[in-house]
C-alpha positions as CSV (number, residue, x, y, z in Angstrom):
1,M,156.9,54.6,-129.1
2,K,156.9,53.5,-125.4
3,R,157.7,49.8,-124.9
4,I,158.6,47.6,-122.0
5,M,162.0,46.4,-123.2
6,N,165.8,46.8,-122.8
7,N,167.9,46.9,-125.9
8,P,165.6,46.8,-129.0
9,A,168.0,44.3,-130.6
10,D,167.3,41.8,-127.8
11,F,163.5,42.2,-128.0
12,V,162.8,38.7,-129.4
13,D,165.2,36.7,-127.3
14,E,164.3,38.4,-124.0
15,S,160.6,37.9,-124.7
16,L,161.3,34.2,-125.6
17,R,163.3,33.7,-122.3
18,G,160.3,35.1,-120.4
19,I,157.9,32.7,-122.1
20,L,160.1,29.7,-121.6
21,R,160.6,30.5,-117.9
22,A,156.9,31.2,-117.3
23,H,155.9,28.0,-119.0
24,A,158.8,25.7,-118.3
25,D,156.5,22.8,-117.6
26,E,155.1,22.9,-121.1
27,L,157.7,24.5,-123.4
28,A,161.4,24.0,-124.0
29,A,164.2,25.3,-126.2
30,A,165.4,22.4,-128.5
31,G,169.1,21.7,-128.0
32,G,169.6,25.1,-126.3
33,N,168.4,27.0,-129.4
34,L,166.2,29.7,-127.9
35,R,164.5,30.2,-131.3
36,A,163.4,26.5,-131.6
37,V,160.5,26.2,-129.2
38,V,159.1,22.7,-128.6
39,R,156.8,20.8,-126.3
40,A,158.5,20.0,-123.0
41,D,157.5,16.3,-123.5
42,A,158.8,16.1,-127.1
43,P,159.1,13.8,-128.9
44,V,155.7,12.4,-128.4
45,E,155.9,8.7,-129.4
46,G,153.3,7.2,-131.7
47,K,152.2,10.4,-133.5
48,V,153.1,12.5,-136.5
49,A,154.9,15.7,-135.3
50,I,153.8,19.1,-136.5
51,V,156.3,22.0,-136.8
52,T,155.2,25.6,-137.6
53,G,157.1,28.8,-137.6
54,G,157.4,32.4,-138.8
55,G,158.4,35.9,-137.7
56,Y,158.0,37.1,-134.1
57,G,155.4,39.7,-133.2
58,H,152.2,37.7,-133.8
59,V,151.8,36.0,-130.4
60,P,150.1,33.6,-129.9
61,L,151.0,32.8,-133.5
62,F,153.3,30.8,-133.9
63,L,154.8,29.5,-130.8
64,G,151.5,29.8,-128.9
65,Y,150.2,26.9,-130.9
66,V,152.8,24.5,-129.5
67,G,151.0,22.0,-127.2
68,A,148.7,19.1,-126.9
69,G,146.3,18.7,-129.9
70,L,148.1,21.3,-132.0
71,C,151.8,21.7,-132.9
72,D,154.9,20.0,-131.5
73,G,157.4,22.6,-132.3
74,C,158.0,26.1,-133.7
75,A,160.8,27.9,-135.4
76,V,161.0,31.6,-134.4
77,G,162.4,34.4,-136.6
78,N,163.0,38.0,-135.8
79,V,160.1,40.4,-135.8
80,F,158.1,39.9,-139.0
81,T,161.1,37.9,-140.4
82,S,161.3,34.2,-141.4
83,P,163.1,31.7,-139.1
84,S,166.4,30.3,-140.2
85,C,166.7,26.9,-141.9
86,E,168.9,25.8,-139.0
87,T,166.3,26.7,-136.4
88,I,163.6,24.8,-138.3
89,M,165.9,21.8,-138.4
90,D,166.6,22.0,-134.7
91,A,162.9,22.1,-133.9
92,T,162.2,19.2,-136.3
93,R,164.9,16.9,-134.9
94,A,163.6,17.5,-131.4
95,V,160.0,16.6,-132.1
96,N,160.5,13.8,-134.6
97,A,159.2,10.5,-133.2
98,G,159.8,8.4,-136.3
99,R,156.4,8.9,-138.0
100,G,157.3,11.9,-140.0
101,V,156.9,15.7,-139.6
102,L,154.3,18.0,-141.1
103,Y,155.4,21.6,-141.8
104,L,152.4,23.9,-141.5
105,F,153.0,27.7,-141.8
106,G,151.7,30.8,-143.5
107,N,152.2,31.4,-147.2
108,Y,155.1,33.8,-147.3
109,M,158.1,33.5,-149.6
110,G,160.9,33.5,-146.9
111,D,159.1,30.9,-144.8
112,Q,158.5,28.7,-147.8
113,M,162.2,28.9,-148.9
114,N,163.6,28.0,-145.4
115,F,161.1,25.2,-144.7
116,E,161.7,23.6,-148.1
117,M,165.5,23.9,-147.5
118,A,165.2,22.3,-144.1
119,A,163.0,19.5,-145.6
120,D,165.7,18.8,-148.2
121,F,168.5,18.6,-145.7
122,L,166.5,16.4,-143.2
123,A,165.5,14.0,-145.9
124,G,169.2,13.0,-145.9
125,E,168.9,12.2,-142.2
126,G,165.9,9.9,-142.9
127,I,163.2,12.4,-141.6
128,E,160.2,12.4,-143.8
129,T,158.3,15.7,-144.1
130,E,155.2,17.1,-145.8
131,I,154.7,20.9,-146.4
132,I,151.4,22.8,-146.2
133,R,151.2,26.6,-146.6
134,A,148.0,28.2,-145.2
135,A,146.7,30.8,-147.6
136,D,143.4,32.1,-146.4
137,D,143.5,35.9,-147.0
138,V,140.9,36.6,-149.7
139,A,142.0,40.2,-150.0
140,S,145.4,39.3,-151.2
141,A,144.5,37.3,-154.3
142,P,141.4,36.1,-156.1
143,A,139.9,32.6,-155.8
144,E,141.5,31.5,-159.1
145,A,144.9,32.4,-157.6
146,R,144.2,30.9,-154.1
147,S,147.8,29.5,-153.8
148,E,149.1,33.0,-153.9
149,R,147.1,34.3,-150.9
150,R,148.7,35.3,-147.7
151,G,148.2,33.2,-144.6
152,I,146.5,35.1,-141.8
153,A,144.3,34.1,-138.8
154,G,142.5,31.2,-140.5
155,I,145.5,29.1,-139.9
156,L,144.0,28.4,-136.4
157,F,141.6,26.0,-138.1
158,A,144.4,24.3,-140.1
159,Y,146.4,23.8,-136.8
160,K,143.3,22.4,-135.1
161,V,142.6,19.9,-137.9
162,A,146.2,18.8,-138.3
163,G,146.8,18.5,-134.5
164,A,143.6,16.5,-134.0
165,L,144.5,14.1,-136.8
166,A,148.0,13.6,-135.5
167,Q,146.8,13.0,-132.0
168,R,144.3,10.4,-133.3
169,G,147.2,8.5,-134.8
170,Y,146.8,9.2,-138.5
171,S,149.8,8.7,-140.8
172,L,151.8,11.6,-142.2
173,Q,150.2,11.3,-145.6
174,E,146.7,11.2,-144.1
175,V,147.3,14.2,-141.9
176,A,148.7,16.2,-144.8
177,E,145.8,15.2,-147.2
178,L,143.0,16.2,-144.8
179,T,144.8,19.4,-143.7
180,R,145.2,20.5,-147.3
181,R,141.6,19.9,-147.9
182,A,140.7,21.9,-144.8
183,C,142.9,24.8,-146.0
184,G,140.7,25.0,-149.2
185,Q,137.7,25.5,-147.0
186,I,139.0,28.4,-144.9
187,A,138.8,32.1,-145.8
188,S,139.7,35.3,-143.9
189,Y,139.5,39.0,-144.3
190,G,141.2,41.6,-142.1
191,V,141.0,45.3,-141.5
192,S,143.3,47.7,-139.6
193,F,142.6,51.0,-137.8
194,S,146.3,51.8,-136.9
195,S,149.8,50.8,-137.8
196,C,152.4,49.1,-135.7
197,Q,156.0,49.8,-135.1
198,L,159.0,47.5,-135.1
199,P,161.0,47.5,-131.8
200,E,164.1,48.9,-133.5
201,A,162.2,51.4,-135.8
202,S,161.9,55.1,-135.2
203,A,158.4,55.4,-136.8
204,P,155.3,53.3,-137.5
205,I,155.2,51.1,-140.6
206,F,152.6,53.4,-142.1
207,E,150.4,56.4,-141.2
208,I,146.7,56.4,-141.0
209,S,144.3,59.1,-139.6
210,D,141.9,58.5,-136.8
211,E,139.0,58.8,-139.2
212,D,140.2,56.1,-141.7
213,M,140.7,52.4,-141.8
214,E,142.6,50.0,-144.1
215,L,140.7,47.2,-145.8
216,G,142.4,43.9,-146.5
217,M,145.5,44.7,-144.4
218,G,148.2,42.1,-144.0
219,I,149.6,41.1,-140.6
220,H,153.1,42.6,-141.3
221,G,151.8,46.1,-142.3
222,E,151.3,45.1,-145.9
223,K,149.2,47.6,-147.8
224,G,145.5,46.8,-147.9
225,V,143.3,46.9,-151.0
226,K,141.6,50.2,-150.1
227,R,141.6,52.9,-147.5
228,C,138.2,54.3,-146.5
229,A,136.4,56.0,-143.7
230,M,135.8,54.1,-140.4
231,M,132.9,51.8,-140.5
232,S,130.5,50.7,-137.7
233,A,130.6,47.1,-136.5
234,R,127.4,46.4,-138.5
235,E,129.0,47.9,-141.7
236,L,132.2,45.9,-141.2
237,A,130.3,42.6,-140.8
238,E,128.1,43.5,-143.9
239,F,131.3,44.2,-145.9
240,I,133.3,41.1,-144.8
241,V,130.9,38.2,-144.3
242,P,129.5,38.2,-147.9
243,K,133.1,38.1,-149.2
244,L,133.9,35.0,-147.2
245,T,130.6,33.1,-147.8
246,A,131.0,33.8,-151.6
247,D,134.6,32.7,-151.6
248,L,133.7,29.4,-149.9
249,D,130.4,29.0,-151.6
250,I,128.6,28.8,-148.2
251,K,124.9,28.5,-148.7
252,S,121.7,28.1,-146.7
253,G,121.9,24.8,-144.7
254,D,125.7,24.7,-144.5
255,R,127.6,24.5,-141.2
256,A,130.7,26.6,-140.4
257,A,133.1,27.7,-137.7
258,I,133.9,31.3,-137.2
259,L,136.9,33.2,-135.8
260,V,136.8,36.9,-134.9
261,N,140.5,37.8,-134.3
262,G,142.0,40.9,-132.8
263,L,145.3,42.2,-134.2
264,G,146.8,43.3,-130.8
265,A,145.2,46.6,-129.7
266,T,141.5,46.0,-130.2
267,S,139.6,45.1,-127.0
268,R,137.7,41.8,-126.6
269,E,134.6,43.9,-126.0
270,E,134.8,45.3,-129.5
271,L,135.6,41.8,-131.0
272,Y,132.4,40.5,-129.4
273,I,130.4,43.3,-131.0
274,L,131.8,42.4,-134.4
275,Y,131.1,38.7,-133.7
276,E,127.5,39.4,-132.8
277,Q,127.0,41.3,-136.1
278,A,128.7,38.6,-138.2
279,A,126.8,35.8,-136.4
280,A,123.5,37.6,-137.0
281,L,124.2,37.8,-140.7
282,L,125.0,34.1,-140.9
283,D,121.9,33.3,-138.9
284,A,119.8,35.3,-141.4
285,A,121.4,33.3,-144.2
286,Q,120.5,30.0,-142.4
287,V,124.2,29.1,-142.0
288,S,124.7,27.1,-138.7
289,L,127.7,28.3,-136.6
290,V,128.8,25.2,-134.7
291,K,132.0,26.5,-133.3
292,S,133.0,30.1,-132.4
293,F,136.4,31.6,-131.5
294,V,136.7,35.2,-130.4
295,G,139.9,36.8,-129.2
296,E,143.6,37.3,-130.1
297,Y,144.8,34.3,-132.1
298,V,147.0,36.1,-134.6
299,T,148.3,39.5,-133.7
300,S,150.5,42.1,-135.3
301,M,152.4,43.7,-132.4
302,E,150.2,46.6,-131.3
303,M,148.2,47.1,-134.4
304,A,144.5,47.9,-133.9
305,G,142.1,46.0,-136.1
306,A,140.4,42.7,-136.6
307,S,139.8,39.9,-139.0
308,I,137.0,37.4,-139.6
309,S,137.6,33.8,-140.7
310,L,135.1,31.2,-141.7
311,F,135.7,27.4,-142.0
312,K,133.2,25.5,-144.1
313,L,132.6,22.3,-142.3
314,D,131.7,18.7,-143.1
315,E,131.2,15.9,-140.6
316,V,134.9,15.0,-140.5
317,F,136.1,18.6,-139.8
318,E,133.4,19.3,-137.4
319,S,134.4,16.2,-135.4
320,L,138.1,17.3,-135.4
321,L,137.3,20.8,-134.1
322,D,135.7,19.1,-131.0
323,D,139.0,17.4,-130.0
324,P,140.8,19.0,-127.0
325,M,143.8,21.3,-127.4
326,H,146.0,22.8,-124.8
327,T,148.9,25.2,-124.9
328,P,150.0,27.9,-122.5
329,F,148.1,30.4,-124.7
330,I,145.2,28.4,-126.2
331,R,143.0,25.7,-124.7
332,S,139.6,24.0,-125.1
């Protein structure tokens, strides 16, 4: 596969150097650790710090959420690989302002293990942490096993809630409690039309014909729940939206936020077609969409496909979504 790169083994670090150089006024490497990306003004006094992290290849997730109103730091792993415990600790030390640190990341075993290990070590240094794993992918586990679900694009809403609460001055326990509650009101479903290929690999992760698509695909090339013939935008919306509203028990009169996310190789034009179809279904169900996000928020290298996420709102969460956020990649 054709890529703009030098040595495939240097793909992550060279990309990170480019990001840090391009956005040196907003981002920095903590203690010289290229993989520990933090706000250039860290630590921000008077607020709870938020650290995220995960494998590379999902930009703007994870480091793209480092900035005002969102996260304070990010630990970066190799492509689709968990960050190291040491990198997580470097990012945490750099952003800690004495009010504690929230760890917020996707629900994957390697990430969980390393963040928990970092929390244990840092407790000995007097740094208090709370851990939240975003688990919004309804295709990966049923509602009764919600804690086993993968974290995909719906983590945007969890970042937004946690970041706004921290910016408003809430305590670590308050930020964690409300963010956990928010995570229980977020659901996502994704589909893919093509595979992606790791920089050092000689072949794509999986093969799929031009006539087919994968339902419930993960963001690391994980197998979906079913392969089927390509659907139209209307058919896709009619398939996904009822799954999300049923999972969250969204009914007539409820208010929600929506995210239509591209996986890396699907144009914004197509995403807006899918958004229009999803929004029309929610309008017909008398569900009020009070906030809409359309674009690339969680990608999977050059995979073609999309996901839809819904966030069932109450007055508190609706207010938090209105707070400003600003990173080199995301702003409102």
